[in-house]
NULUMTI-589193 format. One record per residue: residue in three letters; x, y, z of N, C-alpha, C, O in turn; residue number from 0. Coordinates in steps of 0.2 Angstrom, whole numbers, plus 5000, padded with zeros to 4 digits. Example, Ala and Ser with C-alpha at 12.3 -4.5 7.8 and 13.67 -1.06 7.14 Angstrom:
2
['Ala',[5066,4972,5039],[5062,4978,5039],[5066,4984,5039],[5071,4983,5042],0] ['Ser',[5064,4989,5035],[5068,4995,5036],[5064,5000,5039],[5067,5006,5040],1] 
//
This chain:
83
['Met',[5156,4960,5039],[5150,4962,5042],[5144,4963,5038],[5139,4961,5039],0] ['Lys',[5146,4966,5032],[5140,4967,5027],[5137,4961,5025],[5131,4960,5024],1] ['Asn',[5141,4956,5023],[5139,4950,5020],[5135,4946,5026],[5130,4943,5024],2] ['Phe',[5137,4947,5032],[5133,4943,5037],[5126,4946,5038],[5121,4943,5039],3] ['Ile',[5125,4953,5037],[5119,4956,5038],[5115,4955,5032],[5109,4953,5033],4] ['Phe',[5117,4954,5026],[5114,4953,5020],[5111,4946,5020],[5106,4944,5019],5] ['Ser',[5115,4941,5023],[5114,4934,5023],[5108,4933,5028],[5103,4929,5027],6] ['Ser',[5108,4937,5034],[5103,4936,5039],[5096,4939,5036],[5091,4936,5038],7] ['Tyr',[5097,4944,5032],[5091,4947,5029],[5088,4942,5024],[5082,4941,5025],8] ['Leu',[5092,4939,5020],[5089,4934,5016],[5086,4928,5019],[5081,4925,5018],9] ['Ile',[5089,4926,5025],[5086,4920,5029],[5080,4922,5032],[5075,4918,5032],10] ['Glu',[5079,4928,5034],[5073,4930,5037],[5067,4931,5032],[5062,4929,5033],11] ['Lys',[5069,4933,5026],[5064,4934,5021],[5062,4927,5019],[5056,4926,5018],12] ['Lys',[5066,4922,5018],[5064,4915,5017],[5060,4912,5022],[5055,4909,5021],13] ['Arg',[5061,4914,5028],[5057,4911,5034],[5050,4914,5034],[5045,4911,5035],14] ['Gln',[5050,4921,5032],[5043,4924,5032],[5039,4921,5026],[5033,4920,5027],15] ['Ala',[5042,4920,5020],[5039,4918,5015],[5036,4911,5016],[5030,4909,5014],16] ['Phe',[5040,4907,5020],[5038,4900,5022],[5032,4900,5026],[5027,4897,5025],17] ['Lys',[5032,4905,5031],[5027,4905,5036],[5020,4908,5032],[5015,4905,5034],18] ['Arg',[5021,4912,5028],[5015,4914,5024],[5012,4909,5020],[5006,4908,5020],19] ['Arg',[5016,4905,5017],[5014,4899,5013],[5010,4894,5018],[5005,4891,5016],20] ['Gln',[5012,4893,5024],[5009,4889,5029],[5003,4892,5032],[5000,4889,5036],21] ['Gly',[5002,4898,5031],[4996,4902,5034],[4998,4904,5041],[4993,4905,5045],22] ['Gly',[5004,4904,5043],[5005,4905,5050],[5007,4913,5052],[5007,4915,5057],23] ['Met',[5007,4917,5046],[5008,4924,5048],[5004,4928,5043],[5004,4927,5037],24] ['Ala',[5000,4933,5046],[4996,4937,5042],[5001,4944,5040],[5002,4947,5045],25] ['Met',[5002,4945,5034],[5007,4951,5033],[5002,4956,5030],[4998,4955,5026],26] ['Ala',[5003,4962,5033],[5000,4968,5031],[5002,4970,5024],[5008,4970,5023],27] ['Glu',[4998,4972,5020],[5000,4974,5013],[5000,4981,5013],[4994,4984,5013],28] ['Ile',[5005,4984,5012],[5006,4992,5012],[5007,4993,5004],[5012,4991,5001],29] ['Leu',[5003,4997,5001],[5003,4999,4994],[5002,5007,4993],[5000,5010,4998],30] ['Arg',[5004,5009,4987],[5003,5016,4986],[4996,5018,4985],[4992,5013,4982],31] ['Leu',[4994,5023,4987],[4987,5025,4986],[4985,5025,4979],[4979,5023,4978],32] ['Asp',[4989,5028,4974],[4986,5028,4967],[4985,5021,4964],[4981,5020,4960],33] ['Lys',[4989,5016,4966],[4989,5010,4964],[4982,5006,4967],[4979,5003,4963],34] ['Val',[4981,5008,4973],[4975,5005,4976],[4969,5007,4973],[4964,5003,4971],35] ['Leu',[4968,5014,4972],[4962,5017,4969],[4962,5014,4961],[4956,5013,4959],36] ['Ala',[4967,5014,4958],[4967,5011,4951],[4964,5004,4951],[4960,5002,4946],37] ['Asn',[4967,5000,4956],[4964,4993,4956],[4957,4993,4958],[4954,4988,4956],38] ['Met',[4954,4998,4962],[4947,4998,4964],[4943,5000,4958],[4937,5000,4959],39] ['Gly',[4946,5003,4952],[4942,5004,4947],[4940,5012,4946],[4935,5013,4942],40] ['Phe',[4944,5016,4949],[4943,5023,4949],[4946,5026,4943],[4946,5032,4942],41] ['Gly',[4949,5022,4938],[4952,5025,4932],[4959,5022,4932],[4961,5018,4936],42] ['Ser',[4963,5025,4927],[4970,5023,4927],[4974,5026,4932],[4971,5031,4936],43] ['Arg',[4980,5024,4933],[4984,5028,4938],[4985,5035,4937],[4985,5039,4941],44] ['Arg',[4985,5037,4930],[4986,5044,4929],[4979,5048,4931],[4980,5053,4933],45] ['Asp',[4974,5045,4929],[4967,5048,4931],[4967,5048,4939],[4964,5054,4941],46] ['Val',[4969,5043,4942],[4968,5043,4950],[4973,5049,4952],[4971,5052,4957],47] ['Lys',[4979,5049,4949],[4984,5055,4952],[4981,5062,4951],[4982,5066,4955],48] ['Lys',[4977,5063,4946],[4973,5069,4945],[4968,5070,4950],[4967,5076,4952],49] ['Leu',[4964,5065,4951],[4959,5065,4957],[4962,5067,4963],[4960,5072,4967],50] ['Ile',[4968,5064,4965],[4971,5066,4971],[4974,5073,4971],[4973,5076,4976],51] ['Lys',[4977,5075,4966],[4980,5082,4965],[4974,5087,4966],[4975,5092,4968],52] ['Asp',[4968,5085,4963],[4963,5090,4963],[4959,5090,4970],[4955,5094,4971],53] ['Gly',[4962,5086,4975],[4959,5086,4982],[4952,5083,4982],[4948,5085,4987],54] ['Lys',[4951,5077,4979],[4945,5074,4979],[4946,5067,4983],[4941,5063,4983],55] ['Val',[4952,5066,4986],[4953,5060,4989],[4955,5061,4996],[4959,5065,4998],56] ['Met',[4951,5057,5001],[4953,5058,5008],[4955,5051,5011],[4952,5046,5009],57] ['Val',[4960,5051,5015],[4962,5045,5018],[4961,5046,5026],[4964,5051,5029],58] ['Asn',[4957,5042,5029],[4956,5042,5036],[4953,5050,5038],[4956,5052,5043],59] ['Gln',[4949,5052,5034],[4946,5059,5035],[4951,5065,5035],[4949,5070,5037],60] ['Lys',[4956,5063,5031],[4961,5069,5030],[4962,5069,5023],[4963,5064,5019],61] ['Leu',[4962,5076,5020],[4963,5077,5013],[4970,5075,5011],[4975,5076,5014],62] ['Cys',[4971,5071,5006],[4977,5068,5003],[4979,5072,4997],[4975,5072,4992],63] ['Lys',[4985,5074,4996],[4987,5077,4990],[4993,5074,4987],[4996,5076,4982],64] ['Asp',[4995,5068,4991],[5001,5064,4989],[4999,5058,4986],[4997,5053,4990],65] ['Ala',[5000,5057,4979],[4998,5050,4976],[5003,5045,4978],[5001,5039,4978],66] ['Gly',[5009,5046,4980],[5013,5041,4982],[5013,5039,4990],[5017,5035,4992],67] ['Met',[5008,5041,4993],[5007,5040,5000],[5005,5032,5001],[5002,5029,4997],68] ['His',[5009,5029,5006],[5008,5022,5007],[5002,5021,5012],[5002,5024,5017],69] ['Ile',[4998,5016,5010],[4992,5015,5015],[4991,5007,5015],[4994,5003,5011],70] ['Asp',[4987,5005,5020],[4986,4998,5021],[4978,4998,5019],[4974,5000,5023],71] ['Pro',[4976,4995,5014],[4969,4995,5011],[4965,4992,5016],[4959,4993,5017],72] ['Ala',[4967,4987,5020],[4963,4984,5025],[4961,4988,5031],[4956,4987,5035],73] ['Glu',[4966,4993,5033],[4965,4997,5039],[4963,5004,5038],[4959,5007,5041],74] ['Asp',[4965,5007,5032],[4964,5014,5031],[4957,5015,5027],[4955,5011,5023],75] ['Val',[4954,5020,5029],[4947,5022,5026],[4949,5027,5020],[4951,5032,5021],76] ['Ile',[4947,5025,5014],[4948,5029,5008],[4941,5032,5006],[4936,5028,5005],77] ['Glu',[4941,5039,5004],[4935,5042,5002],[4937,5045,4995],[4941,5049,4995],78] ['Val',[4933,5044,4990],[4934,5048,4984],[4927,5051,4982],[4922,5048,4982],79] ['Asn',[4928,5058,4981],[4922,5062,4980],[4916,5061,4985],[4910,5061,4984],80] ['Gly',[4919,5061,4992],[4914,5060,4997],[4911,5053,4998],[4906,5053,5002],81] ['Gln',[4913,5048,4994],[4909,5042,4995],[4914,5037,4998],[4912,5031,4999],82] 
//
């Protein structure tokens, strides 16, 4: 049974990858908050984690204290120092 589930999982992953290459499926990209902010240029991941810990980052108008929070950059609103 375990092999069947694993095989089904691999087949589905390959099918999704094919659809993405063909442009038939838009996949939401869920990323860690600290990684998104570092990629946006707010500093290194260590600097960004300090910003989050100091309470200077809000996600969807809620104060965020967890650097490992998963967000969707296309959907969620991120504010750093009120901007």
